[in-house]
Phi, psi and omega in degrees: 000328179294328180290335178291320179285338186278344191286164188287339182303319183264351182268336180261136174290152168243143185279161183294320177291328175289323175296320176295316177304310182297320180291316180295333177289315177298319173293327174292319179297317180296314181301322186287322180291317174302314182300322183289325181288313181296329175289324178294318180296313184297319175301321178290327175292316178298323178292325180286321181299320174297320177293319176299316180291329176293318183300318180300312180293322179298325183279347185295326186261013183276130180296163184285351173272013191269147166252138184253126185243135174265127181235149171248139186232159170276144181278343177101353176286136185294331188259008181254117184254354182267158176266145189243151180140200016289144167236133182266140188223142173262134172245136171202168183251131176284183187297333183275349181094016179273131177288127183240150186219136177224136175293121179263314177147196178279338176246148178285148185295141179278126184286328178288332181271344185296130181235130176257153182294324186282132181277347181269351181252137185264174181292320182302351181285338177271130194241126173266113191264091181286343185289329176277000187296142179268026184291141170282124173251000000 
């Protein structure tokens, strides 16, 4: 700590105009840092909202006999051993009995906002089934 007090920054007097100039420079730097943090926060909020909207849009074309599952998946990289997610997928059987799967997104479809193309099926027909989750406990 003694070295700090011995430095020339504290031993030499500074004129008021120079001091005000340094203060203005520090204020400008601080304002830029605050603006950068705020813009990063806004970007992350916008990214989350976009992902939620994408999940909602992907769930619109899911048939009313679908089950929504939360799954954790491996990314495919050789050095990555962890599972990523959760990601939501819709599973249903088509008219021929073949199992179909559709990626919904990172966020579960909101049941109350879900609008199906068929007017006769309601949003409550879609079931989120946590018992089938591939989550590791």
